[in-house]
C-alpha positions as CSV (number, residue, x, y, z in Angstrom):
1,X,-55.5,-54.3,-7.1
2,X,-58.2,-53.6,-4.2
3,X,-58.7,-55.6,-0.7
4,X,-61.5,-57.4,-2.2
5,X,-60.3,-58.2,-5.1
6,X,-57.2,-59.8,-3.5
7,X,-59.4,-61.9,-1.3
8,X,-61.5,-62.8,-4.1
9,X,-58.4,-64.2,-5.6
10,X,-57.1,-65.8,-2.7
11,X,-60.2,-67.7,-2.3
12,X,-60.0,-68.9,-5.9
13,X,-56.4,-69.7,-5.7
14,X,-57.4,-72.0,-2.8
15,X,-60.1,-74.0,-4.4
16,X,-57.6,-74.3,-7.4
17,X,-54.9,-75.5,-5.3
18,X,-57.2,-77.6,-3.2
19,X,-58.8,-79.5,-6.3
20,X,-56.1,-79.4,-8.3
21,X,-53.6,-81.1,-6.0
22,X,-56.0,-83.8,-5.8
23,X,-56.6,-84.0,-9.5
24,X,-52.7,-84.2,-10.0
25,X,-52.4,-86.8,-7.4
26,X,-55.0,-89.0,-9.4
27,X,-53.3,-88.4,-12.5
28,X,-50.1,-89.2,-11.1
29,X,-51.2,-92.5,-9.6
30,X,-52.0,-93.8,-12.8
31,X,-49.2,-92.3,-14.7
32,X,-46.2,-92.4,-12.6
33,X,-46.1,-96.4,-12.0
34,X,-43.5,-97.8,-9.7
35,X,-41.0,-98.8,-12.5
36,X,-41.2,-95.4,-14.3
37,X,-40.6,-93.6,-11.1
38,X,-37.0,-95.7,-10.8
39,X,-36.3,-94.9,-14.3
40,X,-36.7,-91.1,-13.5
41,X,-34.3,-91.7,-10.4
42,X,-31.7,-92.9,-13.0
43,X,-32.2,-89.9,-15.3
44,X,-32.0,-87.4,-12.4
45,X,-28.5,-88.6,-11.0
46,X,-27.3,-88.9,-14.8
47,X,-28.2,-85.3,-15.2
48,X,-26.3,-84.3,-12.1
49,X,-23.4,-86.4,-12.7
50,X,-23.0,-85.2,-16.4
51,X,-23.6,-81.4,-15.8
52,X,-24.8,-80.0,-12.7
53,X,-22.0,-81.0,-10.1
54,X,-19.2,-78.7,-11.3
55,X,-17.3,-78.2,-14.4
56,X,-14.4,-80.3,-13.7
57,X,-12.3,-79.4,-16.9
58,X,-12.5,-75.8,-15.7
59,X,-11.2,-76.9,-12.3
60,X,-8.4,-79.0,-13.7
61,X,-7.4,-76.1,-16.1
62,X,-6.9,-73.8,-12.8
63,X,-5.2,-76.4,-11.2
64,X,-2.7,-76.7,-13.9
65,X,-2.0,-73.1,-13.8
66,X,-1.5,-73.2,-9.9
67,X,1.1,-75.8,-10.4
68,X,3.5,-72.9,-10.8
69,X,3.1,-72.1,-7.0
70,X,6.2,-72.3,-4.8
71,X,6.9,-72.9,-1.3
72,X,8.6,-69.7,-1.2
73,X,5.3,-68.0,-1.6
74,X,6.6,-64.9,-3.5
75,X,3.9,-62.1,-4.8
76,X,4.0,-63.9,-8.2
77,X,2.5,-67.1,-6.6
78,X,0.0,-65.2,-4.5
79,X,-1.1,-63.5,-7.4
80,X,-1.7,-67.0,-9.0
81,X,-3.6,-68.3,-6.1
82,X,-6.0,-65.1,-6.3
83,X,-6.8,-65.3,-9.9
84,X,-7.6,-69.1,-9.0
85,X,-10.2,-67.9,-6.6
86,X,-11.4,-65.5,-9.2
87,X,-12.1,-67.8,-11.7
88,X,-14.2,-70.1,-9.9
89,X,-17.0,-68.2,-7.9
90,X,-17.7,-71.0,-5.6
91,X,-14.2,-71.0,-4.4
92,X,-13.5,-68.6,-1.3
93,X,-9.5,-69.4,-0.9
94,X,-6.9,-71.4,-2.6
95,X,-3.9,-72.8,-0.7
96,X,-0.7,-74.5,-0.9
97,X,0.3,-77.2,1.6
98,X,3.4,-78.5,2.7
99,X,4.0,-82.2,3.7
100,X,3.5,-81.4,7.1
101,X,0.1,-80.1,6.4
102,X,1.0,-76.4,6.9
103,X,-0.4,-73.8,4.8
104,X,2.8,-72.5,3.3
105,X,1.0,-70.2,0.9
106,X,-2.6,-68.6,0.7
107,X,-4.8,-66.4,-1.8
108,X,-5.7,-64.6,1.3
109,X,-1.8,-63.2,1.6
110,X,1.1,-65.4,1.9
111,X,1.8,-67.9,4.7
112,X,-1.1,-68.7,6.9
113,X,0.9,-71.8,9.0
114,X,0.5,-70.0,12.3
115,X,-3.1,-70.8,12.6
116,X,-4.0,-73.4,9.8
117,X,-2.9,-77.0,9.4
118,X,-4.6,-79.9,7.1
119,X,-4.2,-83.4,6.6
120,X,-3.0,-84.3,3.5
121,X,-4.6,-87.1,1.8
122,X,-2.3,-89.8,0.6
123,X,-2.8,-90.8,-3.1
124,X,-1.5,-90.6,-6.3
125,X,0.0,-87.1,-7.6
126,X,-2.4,-85.3,-9.9
127,X,-5.4,-87.2,-8.4
128,X,-8.3,-85.3,-6.9
129,X,-9.4,-85.8,-3.4
130,X,-12.3,-84.2,-1.8
131,X,-12.0,-83.8,2.3
132,X,-15.0,-82.0,4.7
133,X,-17.1,-80.2,5.4
134,X,-14.9,-78.9,8.1
135,X,-15.8,-76.0,10.8
136,X,-13.2,-73.1,10.1
137,X,-12.2,-70.4,12.3
138,X,-12.6,-67.6,9.7
139,X,-16.5,-68.5,9.2
140,X,-19.3,-69.4,10.7
141,X,-20.1,-71.8,7.7
142,X,-17.9,-75.2,7.4
143,X,-15.7,-75.5,4.2
144,X,-15.1,-78.4,1.6
145,X,-11.6,-78.7,0.4
146,X,-10.6,-80.0,-2.9
147,X,-6.9,-81.3,-3.1
148,X,-4.4,-82.4,-5.7
149,X,-1.4,-83.8,-4.7
150,X,2.0,-82.6,-6.5
151,X,5.2,-84.8,-7.4
152,X,7.1,-82.5,-4.8
153,X,5.1,-83.7,-2.1
154,X,3.1,-80.5,-1.7
155,X,-0.8,-80.4,-2.2
156,X,-2.7,-77.6,-3.9
157,X,-5.9,-77.0,-1.9
158,X,-9.4,-75.2,-3.3
159,X,-11.5,-73.8,-0.3
160,X,-15.1,-74.5,-1.6
161,X,-18.2,-73.0,-0.3
162,X,-20.8,-75.7,0.5
163,X,-23.9,-73.9,0.3
164,X,-22.9,-73.0,-3.1
165,X,-21.5,-76.1,-4.0
166,X,-25.0,-77.5,-2.6
167,X,-27.1,-75.6,-5.2
168,X,-25.4,-77.4,-8.0
169,X,-26.9,-80.7,-6.5
170,X,-30.2,-80.5,-8.8
171,X,-33.1,-82.6,-9.0
172,X,-36.8,-82.9,-8.4
173,X,-37.0,-85.5,-5.7
174,X,-40.1,-84.5,-4.0
175,X,-40.8,-84.1,-0.2
176,X,-38.8,-86.3,1.8
177,X,-36.3,-86.6,-0.8
178,X,-32.7,-85.7,-1.0
179,X,-29.5,-85.4,-3.1
180,X,-26.1,-85.5,-1.5
181,X,-22.5,-86.2,-2.3
182,X,-21.1,-88.6,-0.1
183,X,-18.0,-90.6,0.3
184,X,-19.1,-94.2,-1.3
185,X,-16.9,-96.5,1.1
186,X,-18.3,-94.9,4.5
187,X,-21.2,-92.8,3.3
188,X,-19.7,-89.9,4.7
189,X,-21.7,-86.7,3.4
190,X,-19.8,-83.9,1.6
191,X,-23.1,-81.7,0.4
192,X,-26.8,-82.0,0.5
193,X,-29.7,-80.7,-0.8
194,X,-33.3,-81.5,0.2
195,X,-34.8,-83.2,3.1
196,X,-31.6,-84.9,4.0
197,X,-31.5,-87.8,7.0
198,X,-28.5,-90.0,8.4
199,X,-28.5,-93.3,7.0
200,X,-29.4,-96.2,9.5
201,X,-29.4,-99.3,7.4
202,X,-28.9,-99.9,3.6
203,X,-29.7,-102.8,1.4
204,X,-28.1,-102.6,-1.9
205,X,-30.6,-103.9,-5.0
206,X,-27.9,-104.4,-7.7
207,X,-24.3,-105.3,-7.9
208,X,-21.7,-103.0,-5.8
209,X,-19.7,-102.8,-8.9
210,X,-22.3,-101.8,-11.4
211,X,-22.3,-97.8,-12.7
212,X,-25.5,-97.2,-11.5
213,X,-26.5,-99.0,-8.0
214,X,-29.8,-99.1,-6.5
215,X,-30.5,-99.4,-2.9
216,X,-33.3,-99.4,-0.5
217,X,-32.5,-97.8,3.3
218,X,-34.0,-96.7,6.4
219,X,-33.0,-93.4,7.9
220,X,-33.1,-91.7,11.2
221,X,-36.3,-89.7,10.7
222,X,-38.1,-93.0,10.4
223,X,-38.7,-92.5,6.3
224,X,-38.3,-95.5,4.4
225,X,-36.3,-94.2,1.1
226,X,-35.2,-96.1,-2.3
227,X,-32.6,-94.3,-4.5
228,X,-29.6,-94.7,-6.8
229,X,-25.7,-94.0,-6.2
230,X,-23.6,-93.2,-9.2
231,X,-19.9,-92.7,-8.7
232,X,-17.9,-89.4,-9.8
233,X,-15.1,-90.7,-12.4
234,X,-13.0,-87.4,-11.6
235,X,-13.1,-88.0,-7.7
236,X,-11.8,-91.3,-6.6
237,X,-14.1,-93.0,-3.7
238,X,-17.0,-90.1,-4.2
239,X,-20.2,-90.5,-5.6
240,X,-23.7,-89.0,-6.0
241,X,-26.7,-90.5,-4.1
242,X,-30.3,-89.5,-4.9
243,X,-33.1,-91.2,-2.6
244,X,-36.6,-90.4,-2.3
245,X,-39.7,-91.6,0.2
246,X,-41.6,-94.4,-1.0
247,X,-44.9,-92.2,-0.8
248,X,-42.7,-90.0,-3.9
249,X,-42.4,-93.4,-5.6
250,X,-46.1,-94.7,-5.1
251,X,-47.6,-91.4,-5.5
252,X,-50.3,-92.5,-2.7
253,X,-52.1,-94.3,-5.5
254,X,-53.7,-97.0,-3.4
255,X,-55.5,-94.5,-0.9
256,X,-55.8,-91.5,-3.2
257,X,-59.1,-92.7,-4.9
258,X,-60.9,-93.6,-1.7
259,X,-60.0,-90.5,0.1
260,X,-60.4,-88.2,-3.1
261,X,-64.2,-86.7,-2.0
262,X,-63.9,-86.2,1.7
263,X,-60.1,-85.2,1.4
264,X,-60.9,-82.8,-1.4
265,X,-63.6,-81.0,0.8
266,X,-60.9,-80.7,3.8
267,X,-58.0,-79.6,2.1
268,X,-60.0,-76.8,0.1
269,X,-61.6,-75.6,3.2
270,X,-58.2,-75.5,5.1
271,X,-56.5,-73.8,2.1
272,X,-59.2,-71.4,1.8
273,X,-59.2,-70.5,5.7
274,X,-55.5,-70.3,6.1
275,X,-55.2,-68.1,2.7
276,X,-57.7,-65.8,3.6
277,X,-56.6,-65.2,7.3
278,X,-53.0,-64.8,5.7
279,X,-54.1,-62.6,3.2
280,X,-56.2,-60.5,5.6
281,X,-53.2,-60.0,7.9
282,X,-51.0,-58.9,5.4
283,X,-53.6,-56.7,3.8
284,X,-53.8,-55.1,7.3
285,X,-50.3,-54.1,7.7
286,X,-50.0,-53.3,4.1
287,X,-53.0,-51.0,4.4
288,X,-50.9,-49.5,7.4
289,X,-47.9,-49.0,5.4
290,X,-50.0,-47.2,2.5
291,X,-51.3,-45.1,5.3
292,X,-47.9,-44.4,6.7
293,X,-46.3,-43.5,3.3
294,X,-49.2,-41.0,2.3
295,X,-49.2,-39.5,5.9
296,X,-45.4,-39.5,6.5
297,X,-45.2,-41.2,9.3
298,X,-41.5,-42.0,8.9
299,X,-38.7,-40.6,10.6
300,X,-35.1,-40.4,9.5
301,X,-31.9,-41.0,11.5
302,X,-28.5,-40.3,10.5
303,X,-25.2,-41.6,11.6
304,X,-22.0,-39.6,11.0
305,X,-19.3,-40.8,8.4
306,X,-15.9,-39.6,9.0
307,X,-12.5,-39.4,7.4
308,X,-9.5,-41.0,9.3
309,X,-7.0,-39.3,7.4
310,X,-8.4,-35.8,8.2
311,X,-8.5,-35.9,11.9
312,X,-12.1,-37.6,11.8
313,X,-13.6,-34.7,9.6
314,X,-17.3,-35.4,8.9
315,X,-17.8,-36.1,5.5
316,X,-21.4,-37.8,5.2
317,X,-24.1,-39.2,7.2
318,X,-25.6,-42.7,6.4
319,X,-29.5,-42.4,6.1
320,X,-31.6,-45.0,8.5
321,X,-35.4,-45.1,8.3
322,X,-37.8,-45.7,11.1
323,X,-41.3,-46.1,11.2
324,X,-43.3,-44.4,13.9
325,X,-46.1,-46.7,14.2
326,X,-49.1,-45.5,16.2
327,X,-49.7,-48.6,18.0
328,X,-46.0,-50.3,18.0
329,X,-43.8,-47.3,18.3
330,X,-40.7,-46.7,16.0
331,X,-40.2,-49.8,14.1
332,X,-36.8,-50.7,12.1
333,X,-36.6,-51.4,8.5
334,X,-36.3,-55.2,8.9
335,X,-40.0,-55.2,10.1
336,X,-41.7,-53.7,7.1
337,X,-39.0,-53.5,4.1
338,X,-39.6,-57.1,3.1
339,X,-43.5,-56.1,2.7
340,X,-42.8,-52.8,1.0
341,X,-40.8,-54.8,-1.6
342,X,-43.7,-57.2,-2.3
343,X,-46.2,-54.7,-2.9
344,X,-45.8,-51.4,-4.8
345,X,-44.8,-49.0,-2.0
346,X,-40.5,-49.4,-2.1
347,X,-40.2,-47.3,-4.8
348,X,-42.3,-44.2,-3.6
349,X,-40.8,-45.2,-0.2
350,X,-37.2,-44.7,-1.3
351,X,-37.8,-41.7,-3.3
352,X,-39.2,-40.0,-0.1
353,X,-36.4,-40.9,1.8
354,X,-34.0,-39.5,-0.6
355,X,-35.9,-36.3,-1.1
356,X,-36.6,-35.6,2.5
357,X,-32.9,-36.5,3.6
358,X,-31.7,-33.5,0.6
359,X,-34.6,-31.3,2.1
360,X,-33.3,-31.6,5.7
361,X,-29.4,-31.4,4.6
362,X,-29.8,-29.0,1.7
363,X,-27.8,-26.2,3.5
364,X,-24.9,-28.5,4.4
365,X,-25.0,-30.1,0.6
366,X,-24.9,-26.5,-1.0
367,X,-21.9,-25.6,1.4
368,X,-19.6,-28.3,1.2
369,X,-19.9,-30.6,-2.2
370,X,-17.7,-33.2,-0.4
371,X,-20.6,-34.0,1.9
372,X,-22.6,-37.1,1.1
373,X,-25.8,-38.8,1.8
374,X,-25.5,-42.6,1.9
375,X,-29.0,-44.4,1.5
376,X,-29.8,-48.2,1.7
377,X,-31.6,-49.5,-1.6
378,X,-33.7,-52.5,-1.1
379,X,-32.5,-55.6,-3.4
380,X,-36.0,-55.6,-5.3
381,X,-35.9,-52.1,-6.0
382,X,-32.4,-52.1,-7.2
383,X,-33.6,-54.9,-9.9
384,X,-36.5,-52.5,-11.2
385,X,-36.4,-51.2,-14.5
386,X,-38.1,-48.4,-13.1
387,X,-35.1,-47.6,-10.7
388,X,-33.3,-45.0,-12.8
389,X,-36.2,-43.2,-13.8
390,X,-36.8,-42.5,-10.2
391,X,-32.9,-41.4,-9.6
392,X,-33.3,-39.0,-12.4
393,X,-36.4,-37.4,-11.1
394,X,-34.5,-36.9,-7.6
395,X,-31.6,-35.4,-9.4
396,X,-34.1,-32.9,-11.3
397,X,-36.1,-31.8,-8.4
398,X,-33.4,-31.5,-5.6
399,X,-30.8,-30.3,-7.7
400,X,-28.3,-32.3,-5.8
401,X,-25.1,-33.2,-7.0
402,X,-24.7,-36.8,-7.9
403,X,-21.1,-37.5,-6.6
404,X,-23.2,-36.5,-3.2
405,X,-25.3,-39.4,-3.2
406,X,-23.8,-43.0,-2.4
407,X,-26.4,-45.7,-2.7
408,X,-25.8,-48.7,-0.4
409,X,-26.7,-52.4,-1.7
410,X,-26.3,-55.8,-0.1
411,X,-24.9,-58.8,-1.8
412,X,-28.3,-60.2,-2.2
413,X,-29.1,-57.1,-4.2
414,X,-26.3,-57.9,-6.6
415,X,-27.4,-61.3,-7.1
416,X,-31.3,-61.5,-7.2
417,X,-31.5,-60.3,-10.8
418,X,-31.7,-63.2,-13.4
419,X,-32.2,-60.6,-16.8
420,X,-29.1,-58.3,-16.0
421,X,-31.2,-55.5,-14.5
422,X,-29.3,-54.9,-11.4
423,X,-25.9,-54.7,-13.5
424,X,-27.4,-52.4,-16.2
425,X,-28.7,-50.2,-13.1
426,X,-25.4,-50.1,-11.7
427,X,-23.8,-48.8,-15.0
428,X,-26.4,-46.1,-15.5
429,X,-25.5,-45.0,-11.7
430,X,-22.0,-44.9,-12.5
431,X,-22.6,-42.9,-15.8
432,X,-24.6,-40.2,-13.6
433,X,-21.9,-39.8,-11.3
434,X,-23.7,-41.7,-8.4
435,X,-21.5,-43.6,-6.2
436,X,-22.7,-47.4,-5.2
437,X,-21.3,-49.0,-1.9
438,X,-21.5,-52.9,-0.8
439,X,-22.9,-52.9,2.4
440,X,-22.5,-55.3,5.3
441,X,-19.6,-57.4,3.4
442,X,-18.9,-60.3,5.4
443,X,-22.1,-61.4,7.0
444,X,-22.9,-63.9,4.3
445,X,-20.1,-66.5,2.6
446,X,-18.9,-63.6,0.8
447,X,-16.4,-63.6,-2.1
448,X,-14.6,-60.9,-3.8
449,X,-14.6,-62.9,-6.9
450,X,-18.2,-61.5,-8.2
451,X,-17.7,-58.0,-7.2
452,X,-15.5,-57.1,-9.7
453,X,-18.2,-57.6,-12.6
454,X,-20.2,-54.8,-11.1
455,X,-19.8,-51.1,-11.0
456,X,-19.2,-50.7,-7.5
457,X,-16.9,-48.1,-5.6
458,X,-17.2,-48.6,-2.3
459,X,-17.0,-51.9,0.0
460,X,-18.2,-51.5,3.6
461,X,-16.9,-53.8,6.4
462,X,-19.3,-55.1,8.5
463,X,-19.3,-54.3,12.4
464,X,-19.0,-57.8,13.1
465,X,-15.5,-58.1,11.4
466,X,-14.4,-54.9,13.1
467,X,-15.3,-55.6,16.5
468,X,-12.6,-58.4,16.2
469,X,-9.8,-56.8,14.3
470,X,-7.8,-56.0,17.3
471,X,-7.8,-59.4,18.8
472,X,-5.1,-60.8,16.5
473,X,-7.1,-63.8,15.5
474,X,-7.7,-65.4,12.1
475,X,-10.5,-62.6,11.5
476,X,-7.7,-60.0,11.8
477,X,-5.6,-61.3,8.8
478,X,-8.8,-61.9,7.0
479,X,-10.0,-58.2,7.2
480,X,-6.5,-57.1,6.0
481,X,-6.8,-59.4,3.0
482,X,-10.2,-58.1,2.1
483,X,-9.0,-54.6,2.4
484,X,-5.8,-55.3,0.6
485,X,-8.0,-57.1,-2.2
486,X,-10.5,-54.6,-2.5
487,X,-7.8,-52.1,-3.1
488,X,-6.6,-54.2,-6.0
489,X,-10.3,-54.0,-7.7
490,X,-10.1,-50.2,-7.1
491,X,-12.6,-50.3,-4.2
492,X,-12.7,-47.7,-1.5
493,X,-13.0,-49.2,2.0
494,X,-15.6,-48.1,4.9
495,X,-15.2,-49.5,8.2
496,X,-18.6,-49.9,9.9
497,X,-19.2,-50.5,13.7
498,X,-16.0,-48.4,14.8
499,X,-16.2,-48.1,18.8
500,X,-12.7,-47.9,20.1
501,X,-9.4,-45.9,19.6
502,X,-7.9,-49.1,18.8
503,X,-10.0,-49.9,15.8
504,X,-9.2,-46.5,14.6
505,X,-5.6,-47.1,14.6
506,X,-5.8,-50.5,12.9
507,X,-8.2,-49.4,9.9
508,X,-5.6,-46.2,9.6
509,X,-2.5,-48.6,9.4
510,X,-4.3,-50.6,6.7
511,X,-4.8,-47.4,4.8
512,X,-8.9,-47.2,5.5
513,X,-9.9,-43.6,4.9
514,X,-13.8,-43.7,6.1
515,X,-15.4,-45.2,9.2
516,X,-18.7,-44.9,11.2
517,X,-19.9,-46.1,14.6
518,X,-20.8,-45.4,18.0
519,X,-17.4,-44.0,18.8
520,X,-18.3,-41.1,16.3
521,X,-22.0,-40.9,17.4
522,X,-25.0,-42.7,17.4
523,X,-27.8,-42.3,14.7
524,X,-29.9,-39.1,15.7
525,X,-32.6,-37.3,13.9
526,X,-32.2,-33.9,12.2
527,X,-33.5,-32.1,15.1
528,X,-30.9,-33.5,17.2
529,X,-28.0,-32.6,15.0
530,X,-29.5,-29.3,14.9
531,X,-29.8,-28.7,18.2
532,X,-26.2,-29.8,18.8
533,X,-25.3,-27.1,16.6
534,X,-24.9,-28.7,13.3
535,X,-24.3,-25.8,10.9
536,X,-21.9,-25.6,8.3
537,X,-19.0,-23.2,8.9
538,X,-15.4,-22.5,7.7
539,X,-13.1,-25.4,8.4
540,X,-15.6,-28.0,9.7
541,X,-18.9,-28.5,11.4
542,X,-20.0,-27.1,14.8
543,X,-21.4,-30.5,16.0
544,X,-19.6,-32.3,18.7
545,X,-19.5,-35.8,17.5
546,X,-17.9,-37.2,20.6
547,X,-20.5,-35.8,23.1
548,X,-22.7,-38.5,24.0
549,X,-25.2,-36.0,25.9
550,X,-26.7,-35.3,22.2
551,X,-27.8,-38.3,21.5
């Protein structure tokens, strides 16, 4: 699509949006009456309570299986808790809690009583209780806790990722509206979705004992809302609340007809101006990126990957991209990769990266069949049906051995696909003998429960975790658990961001073979490697990876 075509399309889209929004408001002002809107609220909350919260039957079944866990925390007990976590993707851990609140057994690997303690809810054995959200030491995000008391005084606890939990609260409540999971007695909030604001004053419009309770309330953001509350039968004292603004209810029908003419001109004009301005800026950077791809304005940097079990022998390099922009200097991928993904440039750019890296390291690749190139793959490219055709072209044209390529993807790259294309591409890569690594594991609300579904051979521990492994905190135990569970899934582990001897010792003790980081060498272009004597020879490589003067 040409620039002129895009600008014209943007203008047409702006006009359609402006006039269409006005027409929609007029239609809704007559169609959506006050009573119909309230009935819609009841339908929304009923649907959420019935099917969108979470499969309680599945949860109950998993809790029943976990009832076998004993306070002795045997390896069998730990495996039961880990299977519990694997079965439910929105869980991050499962624990057995003693009457005094100590965690005596955990899916993370044994007792964690030294730094974890929780208050057990008082209630009937077998009943479920929800606590949180609570700030936890092992993550930047708070956690929810689903607890079931046992007859012996102990309690089973499931640690829930509130971000994934919130995604289950589905409802079309418009701007200013929200859906929330609350404690009915005092309005305590467990999870929300939408434009949530804290309650200031509430007036019930129905009997408090009704199955669905309507209310009118004022909130801290000064938006008056009406809504409905419906209890969750499986969780005592817990309810779903849906609240919408008065504007959503009334659809501004009192004013829209009078303001339609002038407002239509203003909105259309503003939308045209904003979209044209945004489109021109995007097209400008996109055209520069296209020129950069054609004129090869990019430069590849390489960071060494070493084998800790073989005296830090160089076994490969991670390929890092830089754009030598004529005006802004060297730009990192975060500045332009998203634009390349949105356009049709990500595929030729990735193919250029792979081919150029193979060309620059051809002699080493031919000499050492164990040497590999680790190359980052953008999420949208991994989701492309044309991805494997590009990989096959590279293999044919460069004659590289498939096992000498390791393609790195981030967690978003695994979860982006709705049609299974990512999973299909991963299977085809494995059939070709190309290995895949999950990069920067731990930077999000990571869970190993979904990784076993994908054809992945490596797990890279993010440098944010590596920097804390020697401090003997909760992060240290968490990294040990990640390494242990990765091995159970037959994943090789790579430690990123290694900078000290102590970190090397830690990862060696945990059985981690490969590592990379500034301790072994900073990323550098091929000219620097060659100037430092990077030539294959008998017994290893001539480059002094520990000499900072070469970088």
